[in-house]
Structure formats: C-alpha cells, structure tokens
C-alpha positions in Angstrom: -75.3 -32.0 2.8 -73.0 -29.0 2.4 -72.4 -27.4 -1.0 -68.9 -26.6 -2.4 -67.8 -24.3 -5.1 -64.9 -26.5 -6.4 -65.0 -28.8 -9.5 -66.7 -31.8 -7.9 -66.6 -35.5 -8.5 -67.7 -38.7 -6.8 -70.7 -39.8 -4.7 -69.5 -37.8 -1.7 -69.0 -34.5 -3.6 -71.4 -32.6 -1.3 -70.0 -33.9 1.9 -67.6 -31.8 4.0 -65.3 -33.6 6.4 -63.2 -32.0 9.2 -60.2 -34.2 9.9 -58.5 -33.6 13.3 -56.6 -36.9 13.5 -53.0 -37.6 12.7 -50.7 -40.4 11.6 -52.8 -43.1 10.1 -55.9 -44.5 11.8 -58.0 -41.3 11.4 -56.3 -39.9 8.3 -56.7 -43.1 6.3 -60.5 -42.8 6.9 -60.3 -39.3 5.6 -58.3 -40.5 2.5 -61.1 -42.9 1.6 -63.7 -40.2 1.8 -61.6 -37.8 -0.2 -61.0 -40.4 -2.8 -64.7 -40.3 -3.5 -65.2 -36.6 -3.6 -65.7 -35.4 0.0 -64.1 -32.1 0.8 -61.7 -33.1 3.5 -60.3 -30.2 5.6 -57.3 -31.5 7.5 -56.5 -29.6 10.6 -52.7 -29.6 11.6 -50.6 -28.2 14.3 -49.0 -24.9 13.2 -45.3 -25.2 12.4 -45.0 -29.0 12.5 -48.2 -30.6 11.0 -49.1 -34.2 11.0 -46.0 -36.3 12.0 -46.7 -38.5 9.0 -45.3 -35.7 6.9 -41.8 -36.9 8.0 -42.5 -40.6 8.1 -41.6 -43.2 5.5 -38.8 -45.1 3.9 -37.2 -42.0 2.2 -37.4 -38.3 2.8 -36.8 -35.9 0.0 -36.4 -32.2 1.0 -38.2 -33.0 4.2 -41.1 -34.6 2.3 -42.3 -38.0 3.3 -43.2 -40.4 0.4 -46.1 -41.7 2.6 -47.7 -38.3 3.1 -48.7 -37.6 -0.6 -50.7 -40.8 -0.6 -52.6 -40.6 2.7 -53.2 -36.9 2.4 -54.3 -36.9 -1.2 -57.4 -34.9 -2.1 -57.3 -33.1 1.3 -57.1 -29.4 2.1 -54.5 -28.5 4.8 -55.1 -25.8 7.4 -53.1 -25.0 10.5 -54.8 -24.6 13.8 -53.7 -24.9 17.5 -56.4 -27.1 19.1 -54.9 -26.7 22.6 -55.9 -23.0 23.0 -59.4 -21.6 23.4 -59.3 -19.6 20.2 -58.4 -22.7 18.2 -61.2 -24.6 19.8 -63.6 -21.8 18.9 -62.6 -22.0 15.3 -63.2 -25.8 15.3 -66.7 -25.0 16.5 -67.2 -22.7 13.6 -66.0 -25.3 11.2 -68.4 -27.9 12.7 -71.3 -25.7 11.9 -70.5 -26.1 8.2 -69.5 -29.8 8.4 -71.1 -33.2 7.9 -68.5 -35.4 9.4 -65.7 -34.9 12.0 -62.9 -37.5 12.2 -60.6 -37.7 15.2 -58.2 -40.3 16.5 -56.9 -38.8 19.7 -56.8 -40.7 23.0 -60.4 -40.8 24.3 -61.0 -37.9 26.6 -58.8 -35.5 24.7 -61.7 -33.9 22.7 -63.8 -33.6 25.9 -60.8 -31.9 27.6 -60.9 -29.3 24.8 -64.7 -28.9 25.0 -65.1 -30.7 21.7 -66.8 -33.9 22.8 -69.8 -35.3 20.9 -72.3 -34.1 23.4 -71.1 -30.5 23.0 -70.7 -30.6 19.2 -74.1 -32.1 18.5 -75.6 -29.0 20.2 -73.9 -26.9 17.6 -74.7 -29.2 14.7 -77.4 -31.9 15.4 -76.6 -33.5 12.0 -72.9 -33.9 12.8 -71.4 -37.4 12.4 -68.5 -37.7 14.7 -66.1 -40.5 13.7 -63.8 -41.6 16.6 -60.9 -44.0 16.0 -58.9 -45.3 18.9 -57.0 -48.3 20.2 -59.7 -49.6 22.6 -62.8 -47.6 21.8 -64.5 -44.8 23.7 -65.7 -46.9 26.6 -64.4 -49.7 28.8 -61.6 -50.1 31.3 -58.9 -49.7 28.6 -60.4 -46.7 26.8 -57.9 -44.1 28.0 -54.8 -46.2 27.6 -52.4 -45.5 24.8 -53.3 -47.7 21.9 -51.3 -48.0 18.7 -52.2 -50.1 15.7 -49.6 -52.8 16.6 -51.2 -53.2 20.0 -54.6 -53.6 18.5 -53.3 -56.2 16.1 -51.9 -58.2 19.1 -55.0 -57.8 21.2 -57.4 -58.6 18.3 -55.7 -61.9 17.6 -53.9 -61.2 14.4 -50.3 -61.0 15.5 -50.5 -64.5 17.1 -51.4 -66.2 13.9 -49.0 -64.4 11.5 -45.6 -65.7 10.7 -43.7 -69.0 10.8 -44.5 -71.4 13.7 -40.8 -71.6 14.6 -40.5 -67.8 15.2 -42.2 -65.3 17.5 -45.4 -63.7 16.2 -44.8 -61.4 13.1 -46.3 -58.2 11.8 -47.9 -57.9 8.4 -45.4 -55.4 7.0 -48.0 -52.7 6.8 -50.1 -50.9 9.5 -53.0 -53.2 9.0 -54.6 -52.5 12.4 -54.8 -48.8 11.8 -56.1 -49.3 8.3 -58.8 -51.8 9.2 -60.1 -49.5 12.0 -60.1 -46.6 9.4 -62.1 -48.7 6.9 -64.7 -49.7 9.5 -64.8 -46.1 10.6 -65.5 -45.0 7.0 -68.2 -47.7 6.6 -69.8 -46.5 9.9 -69.7 -42.9 8.7 -71.5 -43.8 5.4 -74.1 -45.8 7.3 -74.7 -42.8 9.6 -75.0 -40.5 6.6 -77.6 -42.8 5.1 -79.5 -42.8 8.4 -79.3 -39.0 8.6 -81.0 -38.7 5.3 -84.1 -40.3 6.9 -83.9 -38.8 10.4 -81.9 -35.5 10.0 -79.8 -36.5 13.0 -76.1 -37.4 13.2 -74.5 -39.8 15.6 -71.1 -41.0 16.9 -69.1 -43.7 15.2 -66.8 -45.5 17.6 -64.2 -47.6 15.8 -61.7 -49.4 18.0 -58.5 -50.8 16.4 -58.6 -54.1 18.4 -62.3 -54.7 17.4 -61.6 -54.0 13.8 -58.9 -56.6 13.8 -61.1 -59.0 15.8 -63.8 -58.6 13.2 -61.5 -60.1 10.6 -60.6 -63.2 12.6 -63.2 -65.4 11.0 -64.2 -68.3 13.3 -61.3 -68.1 15.6 -63.4 -67.4 18.8 -66.1 -69.8 17.9 -63.7 -72.6 17.2 -62.1 -72.2 20.6 -65.4 -72.0 22.5 -66.9 -75.0 20.9 -63.8 -77.3 20.4 -61.0 -75.6 22.4 -59.0 -75.4 19.1 -56.5 -72.5 19.1 -55.3 -71.3 15.7 -51.5 -71.3 15.5 -49.0 -69.7 13.2 -48.7 -71.7 10.0 -46.3 -69.7 7.8 -47.3 -69.7 4.1 -50.2 -72.0 4.5 -53.6 -72.0 6.3 -53.8 -75.1 8.5 -55.9 -77.9 7.1 -56.5 -76.0 3.8 -54.6 -77.8 1.0 -53.2 -77.4 -1.5 -52.7 -73.7 -1.1 -49.0 -72.7 -0.8 -46.1 -71.2 -2.6 -44.2 -73.7 -4.8 -40.7 -73.4 -6.3 -40.0 -73.5 -10.1 -37.0 -74.6 -12.2 -35.8 -71.0 -12.5 -35.7 -70.5 -8.7 -38.8 -68.5 -8.4 -42.0 -69.1 -6.4 -45.6 -69.4 -7.6 -48.6 -69.4 -5.3 -51.1 -72.1 -6.2 -54.6 -72.1 -4.6 -56.3 -75.4 -5.5 -58.0 -76.4 -2.2 -61.6 -76.5 -3.5 -62.6 -80.0 -4.8 -63.3 -78.9 -8.3 -60.1 -76.9 -8.6 -58.0 -79.7 -7.1 -59.5 -82.0 -9.7 -58.3 -79.6 -12.5 -54.8 -79.4 -10.8 -54.5 -83.2 -10.9 -55.3 -83.1 -14.6 -52.7 -80.4 -15.2 -50.2 -82.6 -13.4 -51.1 -85.5 -15.6 -52.0 -87.4 -12.4 -55.9 -87.5 -12.5 -55.8 -90.6 -10.2 -54.8 -88.3 -7.3 -58.4 -86.9 -7.2 -59.8 -90.4 -6.7 -57.3 -91.4 -4.1 -59.1 -91.5 -0.7 -56.0 -89.7 0.8 -56.8 -86.6 -1.2 -60.4 -86.9 -2.4 -62.0 -84.6 0.1 -61.2 -81.2 1.6 -60.6 -82.7 5.1 -58.5 -85.5 3.7 -56.2 -83.1 1.9 -55.9 -80.9 5.0 -54.7 -83.9 7.1 -52.0 -84.6 4.5 -51.0 -81.1 3.7 -47.2 -81.5 3.8 -47.4 -84.8 1.9 -49.5 -83.2 -0.8 -47.2 -80.1 -1.0 -44.2 -82.4 -1.6 -46.0 -84.0 -4.5 -46.9 -80.7 -6.1 -43.4 -79.3 -5.5 -41.8 -82.2 -7.3 -44.1 -81.3 -10.3 -43.6 -77.5 -10.3 -39.8 -77.9 -10.2 -40.0 -79.3 -13.7 -41.3 -76.0 -15.1 -40.0 -72.5 -15.5 -42.2 -69.9 -13.9 -43.7 -68.7 -17.2 -44.4 -72.2 -18.4 -45.9 -73.2 -15.1 -48.2 -70.2 -15.0 -49.3 -70.9 -18.6 -50.2 -74.5 -17.8 -52.1 -73.6 -14.7 -54.0 -70.9 -16.5 -54.9 -73.5 -19.2 -56.6 -75.6 -16.6 -58.3 -72.7 -14.8 -56.3 -73.0 -11.6 -55.8 -69.8 -9.4 -52.1 -69.0 -9.4 -49.8 -66.0 -9.2 -46.3 -64.8 -8.4 -45.5 -63.1 -5.2 -45.5 -59.4 -6.3 -43.2 -56.6 -5.2 -43.6 -53.0 -6.4 -41.5 -53.5 -9.6 -43.8 -56.4 -10.6 -46.9 -54.3 -10.0 -45.6 -51.5 -12.2 -44.8 -53.9 -15.1 -47.9 -56.0 -15.0 -50.3 -55.4 -18.0 -53.4 -56.1 -15.9 -52.4 -53.3 -13.4 -51.8 -51.0 -16.4 -55.1 -51.9 -18.1 -57.2 -51.2 -15.0 -55.1 -48.1 -14.0 -54.5 -49.7 -10.6 -51.4 -47.4 -10.3 -51.6 -43.8 -11.4 -49.2 -40.9 -11.6 -50.2 -37.7 -9.8 -48.7 -34.3 -10.2 -46.4 -33.2 -7.3 -44.2 -30.1 -7.0 -41.2 -32.1 -5.9 -41.6 -35.4 -7.6 -43.3 -34.2 -10.8 -45.3 -37.4 -11.5 -45.7 -39.4 -8.3 -46.8 -43.0 -8.7 -49.4 -44.3 -6.2 -52.3 -46.8 -5.9 -55.5 -45.6 -7.5 -58.9 -45.3 -5.9 -60.8 -48.5 -5.0 -63.5 -49.8 -5.5 -64.4 -48.7 -9.0 -67.9 -47.2 -9.3 -69.4 -47.2 -12.8 -71.6 -44.1 -12.3 -69.8 -41.9 -9.8 -66.2 -43.0 -9.7 -63.6 -41.5 -7.3 -60.4 -39.9 -8.5 -57.1 -38.4 -7.2 -57.2 -34.7 -7.9 -54.0 -33.8 -6.1 -51.3 -35.3 -3.8 -50.9 -34.4 -0.1 -50.9 -30.6 0.3 -48.2 -28.4 1.9 -48.7 -27.4 5.5 -51.4 -24.7 5.7 -51.8 -24.6 1.9 -55.6 -23.9 2.2 -55.6 -21.5 5.2 -56.8 -18.5 3.1 -59.5 -20.5 1.4 -60.9 -21.9 4.6 -60.4 -19.0 7.0 -61.1 -16.1 4.8 -63.6 -17.6 2.3 -65.4 -20.4 4.1 -65.5 -18.9 7.6 -65.4 -15.3 6.4 -62.7 -14.1 8.8 -61.6 -10.6 8.5 -58.0 -9.9 7.3 -56.9 -8.4 10.6 -58.3 -11.3 12.7 -56.5 -13.9 10.5 -53.3 -11.8 10.8 -53.6 -11.6 14.6 -54.2 -15.4 14.9 -51.1 -16.0 12.6 -49.0 -13.7 14.7 -50.0 -15.5 17.9 -49.4 -19.0 16.5 -53.1 -20.0 16.7 -53.2 -20.6 12.9 
C-alpha cells in the first residue's frame, strides 16, 4: 500500500485512488473509499471539471449542492486526458496508485493507451475499477449506457410505481449508485487478494448487472412458474400487511406486520386477537391472497388514532412502523441526531453544509468527512509538484498549454 503524509483516518488510510470518472457511477465509488480514509485524487478536465459540479436542485454562485457530497474527502487536480502529455501524467500517477476508477464508455481508456493491459505493465499491483452501463464485454459493451437505462434493463423500472401508470423511477440515481457500491466491494476484495498474491486485477461493474443482482427471485420465479412480477404501488404483492395507512390527522404511517409473530401482535394492538386465528389471515399465504381486504380492516383501525398515538401504540406492541420521512423530518428526528446520521461540514460558500454521514459505522477504524467537495484544481500543486516532483517550469508550461 502507498504511504501518505496527511493526517490519516479509517481502514483505507494507506490506499491511494486515482478517480478518472465523472458524474455519479464512478465518483460515488470514489466517495465510498474516501469516506474510509483512502486518498482519492480526482482528475478533472481543465476549465470545466466534472459536470456534476453544476448539477443539482439549486446552484449557488455556480456551485452545485450535489458536488460537495459526492466529492467529499477528494483531492481535485485538472488534467486533459485527450492529449499525449496528459496520458503520460496519468501513467506517472498510476505508478504511485493502488486503485484506478473510471466510468467512461468501454474502449475510451484503450483509445488513450490507458487500458488495463497497458497499465498493469506499469504497476502489476494496480486494481482497475471499471463502471459502465453494460460491462466491458458483450455485444452492448460500447453502447452509451446511463443509469436509467441500466435500471430498465436490469428489471427495476418495470416493478416500480403504481400499476395504473407507466414504470416509474426511484427518485434517485439508484442504478449508478448500485453499480458504484458493487464496484467498491469488488475493489476491496481485489485489495484483499493482492495482499496474498501481490497482483492487482480488473473489476468490471455493469450498471444493469448491479440492478439485476438486487432483483431477488424475479428470474427464478419466471423460469419455474412463468410468474412475472408487476408494479404494485405501495405494497409488495402477496406480502401483507405491509402498507402505508392513514391516520385521523391526515398523515400516513407505514406498518410492516407480515411475519406471523408480528401479525399476531398487531391483532392484539387492534384489540382483535381473533383475526390471527381466522383461517383467512392465519398464514403468510392466506394474508397475501386477501391483501386488499386486510388493508381495509387495518385502515379502519388506524383512522381512529392520531399519528403520534398510533405510533405509540404500535411501539408498545413491538410492531415495525414509521412515518414517510422527508428531509425536514430527518433533520428533526432525535434518533438521526443521536447517531449523527447527518453532519455539518465546513464549506467556503455555505459555512456549515449538512449532508449524510459515513456508513457503515466501524467501531475500531471509523470513517469521517474531513472536507466537502474541493474547488477545481485545488490540489494541483500538492499532486504535481510534491507527489510527482514536477519542476516549476514544466508545471507552468503544462498550465499555459491547457494540459493541466
């Protein structure tokens, strides 16, 4: 592993990552590594940087509110990868790196002379993480592949939403993020293997396959029974009771009581213990067959309570329940506060910028957020002059020519 001079933290504190990707699928993988201490050197196009710098709901002084989160703990350098000099600099960085992350269309890195076969000659221990829509091989490999397309192809879009409407999206870029999570897992497994063999390898994370991996028994159900899962709105077909239920004060509470023992406790909470012995509701399959009927019974009951009183009663009987949270609810919740699920990070424009904390929590080597997303090229001097030892006149020449 590489050694760094900074104040270090986390289990990846001696790992150096070069991030060449942009937008979300590659950079979210880099964020996860940076959260746990890796030195993540993010390479951006001179003058413009990662397009995510200008994405998001609101822009303040040209600064995206998405960028400070996904680029947290990273070091930004500018480098033109499309010219020979820029590609040569990447090769110098690779000599000092453990992991390379890229999410360009397959073939792009090879066009630049930066494919895995070339780079492993420079650094046999390099782990090259490649995130793409369809993977590095196969007939679709070189097609354009965004996260939304991977969600559709992997089966997620078809089952999300109300059955009376066209397929919906999740409201977040879940396909990109799933591919990034699997890419990170693959990189960590490759690091573990390198400890034993000394050799790196390539990690090929396809968005559609990452989505497919989350689809439970969808494929198996079809092959064996010809059953095709359909959109089911707020419920999961044949799993009951598990739905959102209205309260007397016009709010909604999600109640998940589909397991036999939990349903028995719900019947007791409703003062209707006889429901559990009723053959129509006594088993998981029976409840699934009468999902709508059971939901109507529970709705009649929940409408007699205010939200607070309903939650109190459900908690008394040990029944999983919760309101449908939005950002304001999360910020006010005492459990979020007690576990520091949301933290405030220093930022030159926003002073204290709220964002989600690092997960999961490690007892011995926890991660942390040391800084929000950096300004474009903020770490050029540190990386080019100090890490790579470039002479002042060379750096100045590259800057003048737009290479860095």
